[in-house]
C-alpha positions in Angstrom: -14.7 -14.9 -4.5 -15.8 -11.3 -5.3 -14.5 -9.7 -8.5 -13.2 -6.7 -6.6 -11.1 -8.9 -4.2 -9.8 -10.9 -7.2 -8.9 -7.7 -9.0 -6.9 -6.5 -5.9 -5.1 -9.9 -5.7 -4.3 -9.7 -9.5 -2.8 -6.2 -9.1 -0.7 -7.3 -6.2 0.5 -10.3 -8.2 1.3 -8.0 -11.1 3.3 -5.6 -8.9 5.2 -8.5 -7.4 6.1 -9.6 -11.0 4.1 -12.8 -10.7 2.6 -12.4 -14.1 1.3 -15.9 -14.6 -0.7 -15.7 -11.3 -1.9 -12.1 -12.2 -2.9 -13.3 -15.7 -5.0 -16.2 -14.2 -6.7 -13.8 -11.8 -7.5 -11.2 -14.5 -8.9 -14.0 -16.7 -11.2 -15.1 -13.8 -12.6 -11.6 -13.7 -13.1 -11.4 -17.5 -14.9 -14.8 -17.4 -17.3 -13.4 -14.8 -17.6 -10.0 -16.4 -16.4 -9.8 -20.0 -16.8 -6.0 -20.1 -14.4 -5.4 -17.3 -11.8 -3.1 -19.0 -9.5 -3.1 -16.0 -9.1 -6.8 -16.1 -8.7 -6.8 -19.9 -6.0 -4.2 -19.4 -4.3 -6.4 -16.8 -4.3 -9.3 -19.2 -2.6 -7.2 -21.9 0.0 -5.9 -19.4 0.8 -9.4 -18.2 1.3 -10.5 -21.8 3.4 -7.4 -22.5 5.5 -8.1 -19.4 6.7 -11.4 -20.9 8.4 -9.3 -23.7 9.2 -6.1 -21.9 8.7 -6.1 -18.2 9.9 -2.6 -17.5 7.6 -1.1 -20.1 4.6 -3.1 -18.8 5.3 -1.9 -15.2 5.6 1.7 -16.3 2.3 1.6 -18.2 0.7 0.0 -15.1 2.1 2.7 -12.9 0.9 5.4 -15.3 -2.6 3.8 -15.3 -2.7 3.8 -11.5 -1.9 7.6 -11.6 -4.7 8.2 -14.1 -7.0 6.5 -11.7 -5.8 8.6 -8.8 -6.4 11.7 -10.9 -9.8 10.3 -11.8 -9.2 10.7 -15.5 -12.4 9.8 -17.4 -12.1 6.7 -19.5 -8.6 6.0 -18.2 -8.8 2.3 -19.3 -9.7 3.2 -22.9 -6.7 5.6 -23.1 -4.3 3.0 -21.8 -5.8 0.3 -24.1 -5.3 2.7 -27.0 -1.7 3.2 -26.0 -1.1 -0.5 -25.8 -2.7 -1.0 -29.2 -0.3 1.6 -30.6 2.5 -0.2 -28.9 1.5 -3.5 -30.5 1.5 -1.9 -34.0 4.8 0.0 -33.7 6.9 -0.3 -30.5 9.6 2.1 -31.6 7.1 4.8 -32.5 5.3 4.5 -29.1 8.6 4.7 -27.2 9.5 7.9 -29.1 6.1 9.4 -28.2 6.7 8.8 -24.5 10.4 10.0 -24.6 9.8 13.3 -26.5 7.5 15.6 -24.7 6.7 17.6 -27.8 5.3 14.5 -29.5 3.7 13.0 -26.4 0.0 12.5 -26.9 -2.3 10.7 -24.5 -5.5 9.5 -26.2 -8.7 10.9 -24.9 -7.1 13.0 -22.2 -7.5 16.8 -22.5 -4.6 18.3 -20.6 -0.9 19.2 -20.4 1.8 16.8 -19.2 3.5 18.1 -16.1 6.8 17.9 -17.9 5.4 20.4 -20.5 4.0 22.6 -17.6 7.6 22.6 -16.1 9.0 23.6 -19.5 6.6 26.6 -19.6 7.8 27.5 -16.1 11.4 27.4 -17.2 10.7 29.5 -20.2 8.5 32.1 -18.5 9.5 31.8 -14.8 6.1 33.1 -13.6 4.5 30.2 -11.7 1.2 32.0 -10.8 0.6 33.1 -14.4 1.4 29.7 -15.9 -0.7 27.9 -13.2 -3.7 30.2 -13.8 -3.4 29.5 -17.5 -3.3 25.7 -16.8 -6.2 25.9 -14.4 -8.6 27.8 -16.7 -7.7 26.2 -20.0 -6.7 22.6 -19.3 -5.6 20.2 -16.6 -2.2 19.1 -15.6 -1.4 15.4 -16.1 1.1 13.7 -13.8 2.9 10.5 -14.8 5.0 10.2 -11.7 4.2 10.6 -8.0 7.3 12.6 -7.5 6.2 15.1 -10.0 2.8 15.5 -8.2 4.7 16.1 -4.9 6.9 18.7 -6.6 3.8 20.4 -8.0 2.2 20.6 -4.5 5.3 22.0 -3.0 5.5 24.6 -5.8 1.9 25.7 -5.1 2.8 26.2 -1.4 6.1 28.0 -2.2 4.2 30.4 -4.5 1.6 31.4 -1.9 -1.1 28.9 -3.1 -1.1 26.5 -0.1 -4.9 26.6 0.0 -5.0 25.2 -3.6 -2.4 22.6 -2.6 -4.7 21.5 0.2 -7.6 21.2 -2.2 -5.6 18.8 -4.3 -4.7 16.8 -1.3 -8.3 16.6 0.0 -9.3 14.9 -3.2 -6.8 12.1 -2.8 -7.4 8.7 -1.4 -6.3 8.0 2.2 -3.6 5.6 0.9 -1.7 8.4 -0.7 -2.3 11.0 2.0 -0.8 8.6 4.6 2.5 8.5 2.6 5.5 10.1 4.5 6.3 12.6 1.8 2.6 13.6 1.6 2.5 14.1 5.3 5.4 16.5 5.0 3.6 18.4 2.3 0.4 18.6 4.4 2.3 20.0 7.4 4.0 22.6 5.1 0.7 23.7 3.6 -0.9 24.0 7.0 2.0 26.0 8.3 1.8 28.3 5.3 -2.0 28.8 5.8 -1.3 29.9 9.4 1.0 32.7 8.3 
């Protein structure tokens, strides 16, 4: 069986909360390719799920978002987060829950929650967005935040930029019902 196919089966098993099956499949990949960071990450998350299923699922979801955003060295960043978690669980949770302390290893950017706080403080979307575009990148940890951001772009006269973001997404995401609504909204805004 091809490693890519095994990896897809392992991810499905993980999402279905069949951690023993997922663990075996991730292990198969590591045996074939000991340098496969995604499989190593899967093994760690399966192990973590035995103690804290919710946390493991959240980290897996976050990892999938970093892949969608094509974050460089995403696996290394997540592996570093897991290592931090192993050393001190309470400290790690507080990092995730407090935006001012949130730090994501090896990712140069601003969390969307921080971006929104800047919007609340300054109430000037275009100015804050220009700052973010030219000095950093915005990091999304939830799909709903990304959708909200795309809608904000359209609502603030930046539908062309919203479409640029959408064009860089995989077809799995762009076929999502909510994304289809956003695409229609952006196209309509571009017509006007």
